[in-house]
N, C-alpha and C positions, 0 to 999 in steps of 0.2 A: 653801103656805108652810111648814107643819110638816114636810112631806116633804123640802123643800130644806134646811131648817135641820137636820134629822136627818142628811142626807148630809154637810153641812158639819161637823157635830159629830163624826160617825164618823171623818172624815178629818183632824180637827184634830191636828197633830203635838205640840201642847202638852198638858201634864197627863197624867193616867193614861189609857192606852188603854182599859182595862176600864171605867173610869168614863165616859169619852166614849161608848163603845159602849152602855153601859146607859142613859145619857141619850138617846142617839139612838133606842134602842128605844122609849122613852116617847113621843118625838116621832112615830115611825112609827105607833104605836098611835093617836095622835090623828089622824094623817093618814088611816089606814084607816077610822076611824069616820066621816069626812066623805066620803072617796072610796071609797064602798062598792062591792062587786063588782057590785051591781045597777045603781047609778047611773053608775059609771065603771070598768068592768071592766079596761081597759088600765092606768089609773092605779093601781088597786088592786093589780094584778099587780106593777107596778113597786115599790110599797111593800113587798109581800111579798118580792120579790127582795132589796131592800135590807135588810129585817129578817133574812132568811135569812143574808146575808153577815155581819151583825153577830153573830148566834148562832154561826155557824161560827168566827169569830175569837175568840169567848168560850169555845170548846171545847165547843159543844153541837151536834154534827153531826146527831144524830137530829132535833132541832127544825129545824135548818137545812134538812135534806132535805125535811121536811114542807112548809115554806114555799116552797121552790123548786118542789116538785111542784105546789102550788096555783097558783103564778105561771105555770108552764108551761101548765097546763090552761086557765087563763084567756086566755093570749095566743094559743094555737093558733087559727088562723082569724081572729084579730083584729089581732095585732101583725105587724110585719115579720118575715121569716124570720130575719134576722140577730139580732134581739132575742130571738126564741124560742131560737135556737141559744146565745146568751149565757147565758140562764137554764138551759138544759139542761146546759151545761158546768159551771155552778155546782152543779147537782144531781149531776152525775157526780163532782165533787170531794167533795161531802158523802157520797156513797155510798162513795167511796174511804176517807174518814176513818173510816167505820163498818166498814170491812173487807169491803164487799160488792163484790168485783171484778167479778162477773158483771153486776150491775146497772149499775155504772159503765161497763163496756165497751159495753153496749147503749145507754146514754144518750149517750155520746160519739159513737157511730156515728150516732145519730139527729141529733145536732147537726151533724156533718160533712155529712150529706146536705142540710142547709139552707144551707150556706155555699158558694154556687156563683158568687159574684161574682168579678171580676178586679181590683178596686181594692185598694190597699195595706191598707186596714182589714180587708177580708175575708181577704186572704192571711195577715195576722198572726193573725187569729182561727182560720184553718185550721191554721196552724203550731202555735199554742198548744193547740188541741183535739187534733190528732194527737199532740202531745207528751204530753198528759194520757192519751190513749187508750193510748199505748205504755207509760206508767208502770203503768196498770192491768193491761195484758197481762203485763208483767214480774212483777207481784206474784203471779200465779198459780203461778209456778215451773214451768209446763209448757214442754216443749221446743217444742211447736207454737206456743204463745203467744209464746215468745221470738222465734221466726222471724217471726211476724206483727208483733211489736213492731219488729224490725229493718226490715221492709218499710215499716211506717208511718213510722218515723223517717227513712228514706231519702226518702219522699215529702215530709216536712216539710223535710228538708235541701234538696231541689231547689227548694222555694218560698222558702227563705231567700235564695237567690241573687237573687231578684227583689224583695227588700225591703232596707231599710237598718237592720234591727234586729239589732245585734250580740249583744244579750242573748239573743234567741231562738236565734240561731245557736249560741252557746256552750252553751246548755241542751240543744239537740238533739245536738250533738257529745258532750257529757258523757253523755247518756242512751244514745247509741249505744255508747259505751265500756262502760257498765254492762251493756247487753244482750249485747255481744260477750263480756264476761267471764263472764256467766251461761251463754252458749252453750259456752264453753270448759270449764265444769264438767260439762256434759251430754255433750258430743261429744268423747270421747277421741281419736278418729281425726283430728279437725281442731283439737285443742286448741292446738297451737303457732300455727297461722294465726289462730285466734280471739284468742289472747293478743296477737299482734302488732297485730291490728286494734284491740283495746281500747287498747293503749298509744298507738297513733297518734291515736285519737279524744280521749283524755285530754290528750295533748300539744297537740292543736289547740285544745281548749276553753281551755287555760291561756294561749293567746295573747290571749284576751279576758278571762278571769277572772284578772286580775293581782292581786297582793297588795295593791296600793294602791287599785285601783278597786273590786274585789269581794272583800274579805278572807275572808268566810265561804265564798263559793263557791270561792275559790282553795284554801282549806284542804281542803274536801270533795274537790275534784278531785285535789289532791296525795295525799290519803289513798287515793283509788281508783287513781290512777296507781301508787302504791306497791304496792297489792294486785295489780295487773296485772303489774308488774315481778317481784313475788315468784313469779309463775307460771313465770318463766324459770329455767333451771338454772345459768347462769353467774354467777360471783362478782361481776363488774362490775354486772350487773343487780340483784343483791342489795344491793350498796352503794348504788346509785341508789335502791332501795326504802327503805333505811334513811334516806337523806337526805330523801326525801319525807315519811316518817313524822315525822322530827325537825322539819321545817318546819311540818307540819300541827299537831302537838301543841303547838307554841309559839304558833300563831296562834289556836287554839281557846281561848276563855275558859271554864274549867271551871265557873264560876258560871252562865254563860248557855248553854253548849253541853256540858253534863255528859256526855250519852250519846256525842256525837261525840268528845269529849276522851278519855273512858275507852276507847272502842274503838280509837282511834288509839294511845293509850299502850300498850295490850295488844299491838297489832301491832308497835309499836316494840320492845318487850321481846322478842317472839317472833323478830323479825328479828335482833336483837343475839345471841340465843341460837343462831340458825341460822348466823350468820356466825362465832360462836365455835367451832363445830364445823368449819366450812370452813377458817378461818384462825385457829388457836389463838394466843393471846397478843396479838392486835391489838385495840386499843380502837376505839370508834366514831369517835374523832378520826383514828386511823390510817386507817380505811376511807375517811373523807371526804377526807383529804389525798391518798390514792392515787387516789380518784375525780377530784379536781381535776387531778391530774397527767395523767390519761388524756384529759381533755377538750380540745377545741380552744379557741382563745383566746376566741371569741365565747361559747361555752357556759360556759366558766370565768368570764368576766366577769359573765354573767347570774347564775350560781350564787352567786358571792361578793357581788354586790350584794344578793341576797335574804338571804344569811346575815348580812351586816353590818347590814341593815335590821332584822332580828330582834334583833340584839345591842343596837341603839340603844335599844330599849324596856326593856332589862333594868336592874336596879339595878347601880350601878358595880362593886361587889365581885363579883357574879356574872358580869358582863360581862368583867372582867379575868381571872377564873379560866378561863372558857371560851375566851377569845381566846388566853391563854397555852398552854393545852393544844392548841389548833388550830395555833398557830405552832410548837410543839415537834414536833407530828406532821409538819408541812410541812417543817421544817428537816431531818428525818431521812429524807426521801425521797431517791431517786436524784438526783444533781446536776442533771440536765436538768429533772426534775420540780420540784425545789425552786426553781430559777431562774425557770421559767415561772410557777409559782404565786405566788412572791414578787413578781414584777413586776406581775402582775395585781392582787394585793392592794394594792400601793402605788397603782396607778391608781384603784382603787375607794375607798380611804381618802381620797384627795384630794377626792372628791365629797361626803364625809360631814361632819357637824358636828364642831367642834373637839374636843368631849369624847370622841367615839368615836375620832377620830384619835389623841388622846393615850393613850387606853386601849390601842389596838392597838399603838402603838409601845412603850409600857411592857411590854405582853405579849411583844413580840418580844425585848426585852432580857431578860426573865425566861426565855424559852425558850432563848436562847443561853447563859444562865448555867447551865442544866441540862445542857448538853453537856460532854463531856470536853474537857480543854484542847486536845488535838490536833485536835478537831473544831470547837471554838469559833472559832478564828482563820480557817479557810476560810469559815465561815458569816458572820463579820463582814465579810470581804472581799466576799462575794457581795452582802450587804446594802448595803455602801457603793457598790459598782459599780452596783447597781440605782438607788440614789438619784441618782448622777451621770448615769445614762443617761436617766431618766424625768422628773426634776424640774429646774426652772430657776429662777434668781433667788430671790425671796422664799420660794417653796415649799421649795426645797432647804434654805435657811437655817433655816426654821421646823422642818422635820423633823429636821434635825441638832440643833437646840437642844433639842427635846423628847426625842430619844434621849439626849443628854448629861445632861439633867435626870433621866432614868430610870436613869443610871449606866453608860451605854454609852461605851466608849472606842473612838474611831475607829482602825481599824488603819493 
């Protein structure tokens, strides 16, 4: 009873996690005093495993590793292979937390050898264990271990096709991207190919790690995609990298993800400086507007949806300032680029809440007011034509009313 109550307390989403885990540890201690290793070795091992997980979550990996090792020793020859493998995987993670890559690699290998079933549960366990093994291999920094990590992740990827776990699939793709990026830094002869493979893997994982479903994972993947794109030499890829860093730094909460936010912000600044050397005089808004104009309609639609979703969470004054600078950069593009991007922007805005629509239209009017008189009139005509073409009935009237309220005079 104490063991089950401890498990329920540890997993309780309410209250303080650290307090819940501390309470659970007291319950596990009570359970272990009753279910002793002599009287009930399997049950005692399960209590030790649960207690190890609690200590690991509380930031005590050394104590966690000790408890996982005791649990594994008790279960060997007594419990089922899958249960022993699960405890060994926990032990491997604790070794990883302690920086003991060699021990982690050995333990994950031992766990894999026990996972030989063909049911979905064992497949998922193998995928997770292979993923953890690959992470440990990558952490050594060795070129040989990177190659082993890639091979291990490919095996995990093959098994993902036989399960319905999208999360496992995305994690494997992301780690393959990290491994390929690591190989690019080691193998200069194949650097270009490795960079392309890394970009492909990060783009694949982002089809699952969307901003709405997995915001933290999405931001991490965007950050790593930006780093991979930065390995290319063309300006277009550098602009894409800049956009990735901008999105990631906006999504990370510096209070919760300080290390990730700081690293991404530094990468963003470095990319802005690099682009300033490549294209002097252009702002980050100019680079993004140019990038939008170079995209096909599907990619541009996705990019603008992501950008406006980020704007939605900003304070109104910051949102208006950034939207105006973006609109001004777009309106200064070549006519074909300006028309294509403006039309996509209008389509996206009609999907968003009214406050964002209002801010974006006000920003568009501000951007037109910054133009010289001889440029403003053609821009007004293009905006009016886009409204006529894309909007109907109440939508068209609403947009024109908001533009008029913002000071726009229809040409």
